[in-house]
ZAKETI-513260 format. One line per 2 residues: number of its first residue (from 1); their letters; for each residue y, z, x of N, C-alpha, C. Coordinates in nm, 4 decimals. Each point is the difference from the previous one (the first is absolute). Layout:
REM residues N
NUM = a = Y Z X Y Z X Y Z X ~ ... $
REM end
This chain:
REM residues 84
1 = xx = 1.4578 0.3804 0.6619 -0.1101 -0.0559 0.0769 -0.1323 0.0083 -0.0731 ~ -0.0065 0.0691 -0.1083 -0.1274 0.0183 -0.0677 -0.0583 -0.1304 -0.0517 $
3 = xx = 0.0826 -0.1004 -0.0256 -0.0503 -0.1259 -0.0529 -0.0277 -0.1024 0.1106 ~ 0.0053 0.0419 0.1279 -0.0263 -0.0899 0.1112 -0.1274 0.0430 0.0723 $
5 = xx = -0.0676 -0.0950 0.0653 -0.1233 0.0362 0.0721 0.0298 0.0906 0.1191 ~ -0.1027 0.0694 0.0452 0.0156 0.0937 0.1119 0.0513 -0.0698 0.1248 $
7 = xx = -0.0246 -0.1285 0.0130 0.0435 -0.0713 0.1204 0.1513 -0.0096 0.0112 ~ 0.0721 0.0313 -0.1075 0.1464 -0.0010 0.0044 0.0575 0.1366 0.0387 $
9 = xx = -0.0847 0.1008 0.0050 0.0464 0.1353 0.0338 0.0197 0.0117 0.1511 ~ 0.1010 0.0784 0.0427 0.0173 0.0244 0.1441 -0.1085 0.0977 0.0477 $
11 = xx = -0.0957 -0.0498 0.0759 -0.1124 0.0819 0.0443 -0.0101 0.0000 0.1518 ~ -0.0551 0.1093 0.0534 -0.0271 0.0116 0.1428 -0.1388 0.0616 0.0154 $
13 = xx = -0.0848 -0.0649 0.0790 -0.1305 0.0568 0.0332 0.0195 0.0951 0.1180 ~ -0.0608 0.1184 -0.0093 0.0120 0.1017 0.1047 -0.1388 0.0303 0.0548 $
15 = xx = -0.0106 0.0043 0.1330 -0.1258 0.0373 0.0647 0.0286 0.1111 0.0994 ~ -0.0770 0.1053 -0.0070 0.0131 0.1126 0.0930 -0.1303 0.0157 0.0766 $
17 = xx = 0.0115 0.0221 0.1290 -0.1154 0.0384 0.0815 0.0239 0.1438 0.0424 ~ -0.1039 0.0813 -0.0095 0.0174 0.1400 0.0340 -0.1256 0.0618 0.0567 $
19 = xx = 0.0072 0.1308 0.0212 -0.1127 0.0716 0.0570 -0.1087 0.0280 -0.1036 ~ 0.0309 -0.0147 -0.1268 -0.0994 0.0153 -0.1058 0.0106 0.1316 -0.0745 $
21 = xx = -0.0424 -0.0049 -0.1242 0.0054 0.1179 -0.0869 -0.0872 0.1141 0.0519 ~ -0.0943 -0.0321 0.0871 -0.0863 0.1033 0.0572 0.0802 0.0997 0.0820 $
23 = xx = 0.1199 -0.0390 0.0439 0.0865 0.0915 0.0753 0.0752 0.0960 -0.0913 ~ -0.0197 -0.0159 -0.1315 0.0619 0.0858 -0.1017 0.1495 0.0161 0.0249 $
25 = xx = 0.0507 0.1204 0.0152 0.1449 0.0214 0.0161 0.0527 -0.0499 0.1343 ~ -0.0892 -0.0436 0.0891 0.0424 -0.0511 0.1305 -0.0033 -0.1531 0.0065 $
27 = xx = -0.0271 -0.0649 -0.1145 -0.0032 -0.1461 -0.0019 0.1353 -0.0547 0.0443 ~ -0.0020 -0.1079 0.0780 0.1232 -0.0586 0.0516 -0.0018 -0.1513 -0.0189 $
29 = xx = 0.1155 -0.0569 -0.0315 0.0158 -0.1447 -0.0083 0.0222 -0.0528 0.1412 ~ -0.0719 -0.1072 0.0349 0.0067 -0.0577 0.1339 0.0640 -0.1394 0.0008 $
31 = xx = 0.0019 -0.0659 -0.1153 0.0577 -0.1342 -0.0093 0.0399 -0.0275 -0.1442 ~ 0.1128 -0.0704 -0.0180 0.0496 -0.0376 -0.1318 0.0264 -0.1504 0.0016 $
33 = xx = -0.0422 -0.0690 -0.1059 0.0296 -0.1423 -0.0150 0.0485 -0.0248 -0.1428 ~ 0.1039 -0.0825 -0.0135 0.0557 -0.0370 -0.1300 0.0056 -0.1524 -0.0073 $
35 = xx = -0.0472 -0.0562 -0.1108 0.0042 -0.1450 -0.0192 0.0589 -0.0279 -0.1378 ~ 0.1212 -0.0567 -0.0065 0.0569 -0.0372 -0.1293 -0.0827 -0.1108 -0.0651 $
37 = xx = -0.0080 0.0027 -0.1322 -0.0691 -0.1041 -0.0754 0.1038 -0.0766 -0.0812 ~ -0.0033 -0.1315 0.0100 0.0902 -0.0866 -0.0766 -0.0847 -0.1024 -0.0735 $
39 = xx = 0.0115 0.0009 -0.1311 -0.0825 -0.0905 -0.0795 -0.1471 0.0304 0.0129 ~ -0.0339 0.1237 0.0308 -0.1391 0.0411 0.0143 -0.0604 -0.0303 0.1361 $
41 = xx = 0.0799 -0.0563 0.0914 -0.0504 -0.0341 0.1339 0.0695 0.0830 0.1062 ~ -0.0698 0.0337 0.1079 0.0619 0.0777 0.1073 0.1104 -0.0796 0.0686 $
43 = xx = 0.1104 0.0684 0.0286 0.1114 -0.0583 0.0744 -0.0078 0.0544 0.1427 ~ -0.0815 -0.0644 0.0816 -0.0251 0.0507 0.1352 0.1239 -0.0064 0.0886 $
45 = xx = 0.0940 -0.0853 -0.0323 0.1237 -0.0080 0.0784 0.0819 0.1275 -0.0148 ~ -0.0187 0.0722 -0.1103 0.0747 0.1239 -0.0235 -0.0880 0.1242 0.0140 $
47 = xx = -0.1235 -0.0170 0.0459 -0.0912 0.1134 0.0185 0.0524 0.0891 0.1118 ~ -0.0370 0.1275 -0.0061 0.0452 0.0991 0.0982 -0.1164 0.0928 0.0324 $
49 = xx = -0.0094 0.0397 0.1268 -0.1074 0.0890 0.0444 0.0529 0.0865 0.1129 ~ -0.0489 0.1235 0.0050 0.0319 0.0873 0.1131 -0.1149 0.0968 0.0238 $
51 = xx = -0.0214 0.0296 0.1258 -0.0883 0.1103 0.0357 0.0776 0.1285 -0.0221 ~ -0.0706 0.1116 -0.0127 0.0627 0.1306 -0.0218 -0.0625 0.1009 0.0959 $
53 = xx = 0.0851 0.0695 0.0740 -0.0470 0.1062 0.0893 -0.0119 0.1277 -0.0824 ~ -0.1216 0.0515 -0.0206 -0.0167 0.1182 -0.0837 0.0453 0.1304 0.0660 $
55 = xx = 0.0344 -0.0067 0.1288 0.0451 0.1212 0.0685 -0.1127 0.0933 0.0398 ~ -0.1205 -0.0515 -0.0024 -0.1174 0.0777 0.0402 -0.1094 -0.0963 0.0408 $
57 = xx = -0.1020 0.0465 0.0705 -0.1093 -0.0896 0.0393 -0.0720 -0.0580 -0.1226 ~ -0.0425 -0.1232 0.0137 -0.0760 -0.0661 -0.1066 -0.1480 0.0287 0.0238 $
59 = xx = -0.0695 0.0538 -0.1007 -0.1422 0.0300 0.0195 -0.0811 -0.1285 0.0145 ~ -0.1092 0.0087 0.0706 -0.0911 -0.1134 0.0149 -0.0941 -0.0012 -0.1203 $
61 = xx = 0.0230 -0.0949 -0.0902 -0.0809 -0.0115 -0.1210 -0.0362 -0.1466 -0.0209 ~ -0.1184 -0.0285 -0.0534 -0.0417 -0.1397 -0.0157 0.0871 -0.0794 -0.0972 $
63 = xx = 0.0666 0.0641 -0.0944 0.0815 -0.0720 -0.0990 0.1430 -0.0249 0.0475 ~ 0.0393 0.0552 0.1136 0.1337 -0.0249 0.0544 -0.0068 -0.1247 0.0871 $
65 = xx = 0.0910 -0.0937 -0.0246 0.0025 -0.1242 0.0767 -0.0050 0.0310 0.1492 ~ -0.0884 -0.0662 0.0750 -0.0134 0.0316 0.1432 0.1281 -0.0248 0.0793 $
67 = xx = 0.0906 -0.0818 -0.0509 0.1251 -0.0265 0.0705 0.1052 0.1073 -0.0182 ~ -0.0214 0.0929 -0.0922 0.0993 0.1047 -0.0269 -0.0315 0.1239 0.0833 $
69 = xx = 0.0354 -0.0062 0.1266 -0.0284 0.1080 0.0937 0.1264 0.0795 0.0301 ~ -0.0172 0.1151 0.0604 0.1147 0.0818 0.0406 0.0935 -0.0791 0.0907 $
71 = xx = -0.0568 -0.0793 0.0892 0.0815 -0.0770 0.0947 0.0836 -0.1057 -0.0731 ~ -0.0605 -0.0699 -0.0936 0.0701 -0.1051 -0.0748 0.1088 0.0599 -0.0892 $
73 = xx = -0.0271 0.1141 -0.0600 0.0942 0.0618 -0.0939 0.1097 0.0817 0.0687 ~ -0.0113 0.0231 0.1293 0.0947 0.0862 0.0722 0.1445 -0.0467 -0.0132 $
75 = xx = 0.0243 -0.1294 0.0016 0.1368 -0.0527 -0.0072 0.0417 -0.0400 -0.1410 ~ -0.0869 0.0207 -0.0985 0.0314 -0.0352 -0.1388 0.0970 0.1025 -0.0599 $
77 = xx = 0.0745 -0.0402 -0.1049 0.0891 0.0954 -0.0652 -0.0764 0.1095 -0.0721 ~ 0.0640 0.1148 -0.0186 -0.0581 0.1109 -0.0752 0.0023 -0.0332 -0.1484 $
79 = xx = -0.0755 0.0733 -0.0829 0.0059 -0.0229 -0.1442 0.1430 0.0127 -0.0549 ~ 0.0750 0.0930 0.0520 0.1384 0.0197 -0.0467 0.0869 -0.1217 0.0330 $
81 = xx = -0.0208 -0.0589 0.1165 0.0769 -0.1195 0.0391 -0.0385 -0.1205 -0.0851 ~ -0.1270 -0.0131 -0.0325 -0.0458 -0.1121 -0.0831 0.0597 0.0105 -0.1409 $
83 = xx = 0.0138 0.1206 -0.0493 0.0512 0.0212 -0.1359 0.1478 -0.0242 -0.0158 ~ 0.0715 -0.0253 0.1081 0.1458 -0.0202 -0.0097 0.0352 -0.1431 -0.0273 $
REM end
């Protein structure tokens, strides 16, 4: 693959939403999104997203998406379930 452009490589864009590095060892992932790239363009038909229940209350912080509340995340899978 070294002689081909990057657009030929199997790539996936990853986006994580979390409580932030300010939580240090208590930082938690709240949402995961994956978007495959084909020919350098997003393949939205194969994109995947899930909320994640961190198993603890989500702190109220300005950088946390306002839609990611304890109530919304209550029925989401745990980090261990998402990783399977």
